[in-house]
Phi, psi and omega in degrees: 000149176260130177245109191255128173299136184232046193252344184262155172084021176271157164238159178220137177214163174292143174299132180098340174290136177271159176087188183272154179278179174280144177300138180217155170245138179277138001287146181221132175250104187288333180295330188298339181263003178279157180287150171254120184222160179295342185263006176301125180288339175281339172052222183297334179306313188250013180079025174067019172287149174281151180251143180216164165267149184230149177242118173254141182219151178206138174256146180199155184260144174237103181306152186299325178294345177289354184293339182272356182255152166277117183256129185220125179271142175243126173252115185282337175185124173230124182251114354207181187048054189287129172245135178241120183247137176241111183055043172089352181251139183286119184261334185198155175221135173214115187284324189284135183273003189237350177260144174286152184217167185234153179230110173292124192254336196304319186290342181261350194267151174256105181285143184071019187217170170287145184227158175231137173245137179230132176240128174254123175244127189254122181219014186279331178280103185246152353276147176230008177209154174269359174216179178292119184267330195077177176204154181096200183267088191262359175235164186299158173240145178224161173239119174270133174249120184242130173290173186301317174255112191216166173277136180295151169298130188059024183277356179249117178239125185240131176224157184264132176275315176201166180246348172227090002283167177282111183233127183245148178253125181239123176247133181233128174257130183233166182275342184200173172286154183167196182256134185246138173231142189222132177226146179251130177245138169252104195069235180264355185261136177293138183302131183311129174087359186257116169276156173302135180271117178251143181215140172244358180281143182210137180282168186299332182274007178086024185240142166267151170211132175212167174238139181232138172266133179255106182293137179056043188292141172261124186276156179266136178208174180291331181272325179227085186278077183277136184235147178245164172241131171257121185251124180241125174245133181222115180052240175269002188258153177217144178218147173236148179223132178270137178209167174235153177259111178200150176248152169234147176216152177219132182199158184286344180280318189244351182081221178254127185240137169238130184052034176084000184239144181293133175236128176257123186285115173262083192266162174223134171278137176225142165275175187281341185288161182243051171064233182297350179270359183068215183279356185299133181258105171248138185302325183291320179296317177298313181297319179297318182302314182292321179301317180292317179297321179293318179298334180265021169098352180277139177244004180211154171233155169241121182282080182279127353233059185196161182299139183278171185281156176299322178296323175297318179296318176298323181293317182295324181295317184289325187268350183078038180256125184278148190234126161260115178265122187255138182280315192194167184255340187223147171247270181242359170253129181295146166249331169228162187299320188246028180286195189284353181308321181299340184244354188304310190297324181280326196252351191300320185290318180295320179291323177293320179299313176298325178295312181301311181305317179295331189263343196311307187274009180267121179292337182294327187281122184236355188197137174257143172240136182272351180173175182229127175046048177267107185288355173303331185293351176268358183244152182310311182300320181285333170299315178298319182299315177309311178295318179300316181293321178301308181299318181297318178292323173304320180291332179277322183207103179283357189262357182232145182280165183232138176225182173206134181277101183260120173283106188302313177295319178300323181295322181291312179307313177307313188296337180253018174084014177241037183304135176296325181243138174198157178304319183300313181296322178300314184294321182295319176303312188294328185278358180298140177249184184301177180084209180290126188245132178274128181291134175230178178054223181294327179300317180296314181295317180301321178292324182287318181298322178299326177282314184278337184099172186291346182280348186301310177285329181291318174287323176301323183293347182271355179296150182302320179297335180290326175293312183305319190266016174230340193291324179295318175295319180295334182287344181261022175220166180283322183231127179280119178264117180260117169268113172059048182238024188301325183293349182267345191305307184297314179295322186280338175299320185280319182289326183233092185287352181254355186279135164264131183246135179236122175287088189287339173206125188219163173279151176301325181290353179270359189304312183296314182297316182297313188296317182295324174287320183295326175298330187265325183246104178308333185286349172266104193265345184176177183213139177232107183283149176255109000227163184291312179235141175302157186212156179282148185085180183051047200297140175072003184298332182234028191257129163249095179239149176266170189290341181286330180260334182224085184295349183239108180277359181271012177062035178293192193290348174289336181284147183219334177235170184284328182074017187252018178274146173286342171240135189282182185298337181270000183088011175276119175293136180260173183301331176299322176299322174295324179298313181299317183294324175292316180295330177272013178060038179249003182237127175273315178288145170295148175262127175259123179225139190240123174293144184310113187292329176293352180241011182311121181086356180271159175275146178235169180295141188277151176193139172277340181269018173236129179266325181199152170249024183289156183228146180283066189212142172236036180239088182235081188305125174090003187254008182301135182090347175281154176293142175228137175259119177250123176258141179237130175247130181198146168267090182204172172283323179200160176227150176240143183240135181235141176238120181053042179083352187254130179291130174249010177146159176224140183218144172286150176264111183248117179049033174183176181246029182223136179214170180219156176233140171262116188229173169262124181289129170220144183294152177137241186228133169242133186227140178240132177236134179253148189228153173268181186298339177265016178064024175271136178297131177264304186194167179222158176218151186222140165245143180244148171290137179293152181286171187290325183295148179240133180230137172272119187243135170249122185239111179276140178283343180252131175288325175209167180213179182251148175305126182092351181273168184266149174235138179247122185235115181272129181253129185216148162271122180221179169265187184287348177268352182094005175287121183293144179249099190287343181262003174277125184238147176194166174254121185259136175246135185239136177237141184228134170248140185056044180181172179236125173285110183264331178202142182218130180181192183223182185266011182279132176293343175255122183204106184284331180289325190081195193238005182249038173232174184267005184237145170205148173280150172278160178227117185048045171088006189220162176198172183222134173244141177236123191238139171262120184298143173278216184286174179302148186135240183218133166275126182247123179244123177250132187226137182209143166250015184092341181237314182250153180209159175210162181229138175232133175244137178234117180291140179240126177270161180300146181287135172298147182297115172233128181291129184233133177250000000 
């Protein structure tokens, strides 16, 4: 089959506007260009963007000879209530904004003539999401050309039968009887000893099935993510699938096993957006996201709270990142007035089927989640639905377990009439007008948790009623997903000896306690922190900001991101990421992190989803003599802290890998040394104060790139050695030659400019520019704040040939 990229030559306009729209390239997030105002009906959920309906259009030619082929469009993601028209006739409708879908095109096309495709994406009815959704055709579009006798789209399914010996099961769905040839490649080479496998046998339902032994197989794992290629030929058609050889098992006796060995999931919840790029799905951005998370100690992600993109799964396969692919945020109780609830009953099976079809051959996918904080699981109807969805997923894919992320405390509140989510509350939220708006639903509870702290939900989850209102739903899934239920783990392990427990959503500060329990109890299989990376929308829920960066603590229209990532919106790891990595015993050196010395003693915006705002820096210009709070993270018996060679204290590490020192800041060198119980040095770490000189530095993450690909350029105020100066602030203006500036911004949750301008303020001395490379040659980037300037050059090689229609 031929798969043709269908991303160029589109236009986009507001529905109702006359004339042609502006030219756009897919993926395209139309919401990112909209105004942000206090009157936004989506409010804090979506970062105060206004909502509109959009019309995408494209003209294209279809040669006469294509009439002999079956032509199918694939849309990997359209937000939302997508309607697809071909030559004025409606060809498809898909309400859910996160599953890929297909459009059979032949009956609507004019062969040998010009054709028009129109896609309507509806996002005007607000609120419809609890986070920034983006809008429009935000994931790629493709056109499949299938001959009359063809292999089905998603028609090759590969699973591992065993690893000793390595045997794979291959199922191939075709459109007719005929001869099938199958080859397995390791890189470019045919697997040793394998001749092409031919079969003319076919079952009555039109499928081939065979099992193959792979000699000297290299297994796929998180440490060594080895991939093979399966090439299938059927008559005149051909298809290729990438796969990995690995087994997964789950049991009360052994917990979660991969390739026969226990794996503890060090997980991170992530939303689908790509920072300053909005919801746009670019392969390079998805790859970068997974690379950064993996470098910071995570071996698993949860796609909160919707199916992830194909590009993200490809990156996870290559990087050895495990995936919990999550279906949805709502079932039949509204969380926002215009969410997916109205379509759930009719569409949930089709959407789950499409998610599984997308995931099936990816070795990185180890777990399906049917939902997030669906309080329906406290009701008889919802308990039955939990079982129905689990069984349906098993019927589609018997090789992977099923979970659901249940907020244990929320379920109990729902059962006594104080549900965080309800149809009534969703309607009340939608009816709010401008001016002072009263928080309801999850916004109210997030605010309450921010004031009372992270223990609110964890203590609440220990109530007896919480057990009563979750146990039946947990019995209807393979692995029990606990959102903020870590205080229940010990008791529930004893009460439910067959239950596997997964921390499907947790606070950063729980990492150490989780890891210590998981090492002892195999039935605690993993932990997914909220959140791995910062994300747009749900503004301020995880932010500790001071008034110099966020003058409005009420989370008004200047706020744009949640601020709850262990890695910020630009991809910069924060000290919390180093804490988590330390808790997971992946750091030998002690970590030194310093709370902003220029704000010692000042109040910041409250949040339960933030453990610390410390920064790994000892460069606080103008703060000499001020009090400073220094945090040290270490797996040790004790740590000692030195400033300019003088000890300022030694502390025992008590029931955690985190401690803090109150010191007086002075420029120079700060050093931490960790010791074991026998007072032997384990390791040491040092931070240096930046020099007096200031340089504006541009650091491209790519040494070279390909035409049309993305380049990520980190912009920093540093000294001549490259040490960042966090208190140096400026407004940077960026100009690009032989490229397009797609996004520009910083890691601050409060950002009035947004990300679609050529100017950005720095945040603790840093910002990020994302550029799409032009033609072969060089991308030239000029950056200036009026006083300091820098230039960045990135070589561009020719674009690999990709068929485009």
